[in-house]
C-alpha positions as CSV (number, residue, x, y, z in Angstrom):
1,Q,-0.8,-13.7,13.0
2,V,-0.5,-10.2,11.7
3,Q,-2.3,-7.3,12.4
4,L,-2.1,-4.6,9.8
5,V,-3.8,-1.2,10.6
6,E,-3.8,1.7,7.4
7,S,-4.1,5.4,8.3
8,G,-3.2,8.5,6.5
9,G,-6.2,8.6,4.3
10,G,-8.7,11.2,3.6
11,L,-10.3,13.9,1.1
12,V,-7.8,15.6,-1.3
13,Q,-8.2,17.9,-3.7
14,A,-6.7,16.4,-7.5
15,G,-2.8,17.7,-7.5
16,G,-2.3,17.0,-3.6
17,S,-0.2,14.1,-1.4
18,L,-1.7,12.0,1.0
19,R,1.1,9.8,2.3
20,L,-1.0,6.6,3.7
21,S,0.7,4.5,7.0
22,C,0.5,0.7,7.8
23,A,1.1,-0.4,11.3
24,A,2.5,-4.0,11.7
25,S,2.2,-6.0,15.1
26,E,4.6,-8.3,14.2
27,R,7.7,-8.1,15.6
28,T,9.2,-10.3,12.5
29,F,8.1,-7.3,10.0
30,S,11.3,-7.1,7.7
31,M,10.1,-10.8,6.9
32,Y,7.5,-10.3,4.8
33,T,7.1,-8.4,1.8
34,M,4.7,-5.9,1.7
35,G,2.4,-3.9,-0.8
36,W,0.1,-2.0,-0.8
37,F,-3.2,-2.7,-2.9
38,R,-7.0,0.0,-3.8
39,Q,-10.5,-0.9,-4.7
40,A,-12.4,1.2,-6.2
41,P,-16.5,1.3,-6.1
42,G,-17.9,-1.3,-8.2
43,K,-14.0,-2.5,-9.7
44,E,-11.7,-4.6,-9.3
45,R,-8.8,-4.8,-6.1
46,E,-5.9,-3.7,-8.0
47,F,-2.4,-3.6,-7.2
48,V,-0.2,-0.6,-6.3
49,A,2.3,-0.7,-5.1
50,A,5.4,-3.3,-3.3
51,I,8.4,-3.8,-1.6
52,S,11.0,-6.2,-0.6
53,G,11.7,-7.7,3.4
54,S,14.7,-4.7,3.9
55,G,12.7,-1.8,1.7
56,T,15.5,-1.9,-1.1
57,S,13.7,-2.9,-4.0
58,T,9.7,-2.1,-5.2
59,A,8.0,-2.4,-7.6
60,Y,4.4,-0.5,-8.9
61,G,1.3,-0.3,-10.6
62,D,1.5,1.5,-14.1
63,S,-1.0,3.6,-13.2
64,V,0.7,4.9,-10.5
65,K,4.3,5.0,-11.4
66,G,6.7,7.9,-10.8
67,R,3.8,9.6,-8.7
68,F,3.5,7.0,-5.8
69,T,6.5,6.1,-3.5
70,I,6.3,2.9,-1.2
71,S,8.6,2.6,1.1
72,R,9.0,0.6,5.1
73,D,10.8,1.3,8.1
74,N,11.2,-2.0,10.2
75,A,12.6,-0.8,13.1
76,K,9.1,0.9,13.3
77,N,7.3,-1.6,11.2
78,T,5.3,0.4,9.7
79,L,4.6,1.0,5.5
80,Y,4.4,4.0,4.0
81,L,2.9,4.8,0.5
82,Q,3.4,8.3,-0.8
83,M,0.9,9.5,-2.8
84,N,1.9,13.0,-5.0
85,S,-0.2,13.8,-8.2
86,L,-3.0,13.0,-6.8
87,V,-6.1,12.3,-9.7
88,P,-9.9,12.2,-9.5
89,E,-9.0,8.0,-10.3
90,D,-7.1,7.4,-7.6
91,T,-10.1,7.6,-5.4
92,A,-10.3,4.4,-3.9
93,L,-9.8,2.2,-0.6
94,Y,-6.4,1.7,0.2
95,Y,-5.2,-2.0,1.6
96,C,-1.8,-3.1,3.4
97,A,-1.0,-6.5,3.1
98,A,1.5,-9.3,4.3
99,D,3.4,-11.9,2.6
100,L,6.1,-14.3,4.4
101,V,6.7,-16.5,1.5
102,R,6.9,-14.5,-1.9
103,N,9.2,-12.1,-2.9
104,L,7.8,-8.8,-4.9
105,Y,7.3,-9.8,-8.4
106,Q,6.5,-13.2,-7.1
107,I,2.8,-11.1,-5.0
108,T,-0.7,-12.1,-6.0
109,I,-3.8,-10.7,-4.9
110,A,-4.9,-13.9,-3.9
111,G,-1.9,-15.4,-2.6
112,M,-0.9,-12.5,-0.4
113,D,-1.5,-14.1,3.7
114,Y,-2.7,-11.2,5.8
115,W,-4.9,-7.6,4.5
116,G,-5.5,-4.4,7.1
117,K,-9.1,-3.4,6.7
118,G,-8.0,0.1,4.3
119,T,-8.3,4.1,4.2
120,L,-10.2,5.4,1.9
121,V,-8.5,7.8,-0.3
122,T,-11.2,10.3,-2.1
123,V,-9.7,13.4,-4.8
124,S,-11.8,15.7,-5.8
125,S,-11.4,17.4,-9.5
């Protein structure tokens, strides 16, 4: 059982930045494809970004490309999401999730094996 704990959310003005972290309990963290997802009030959960186990490959949702950067530190069992140029539409509960089987191009929201409880990001205009 992998436990994931997100942190770093908060209130920020439009144009600002935040860095989210996701701490994993599993020592085989590097074996997992990791992803960030978000869910805004009244909307479905959506894909934000994903990263391979080694950290060498990444993928992004169209709405965050060029603004967000996903990274990981396998020595610290930690996943990150650097969010720049934030806009009010980025307001959501942000979740990290882990997939042991699929690579970052195959992951789906329904197929992720483990989820954190989320951290709230609010962007004011």
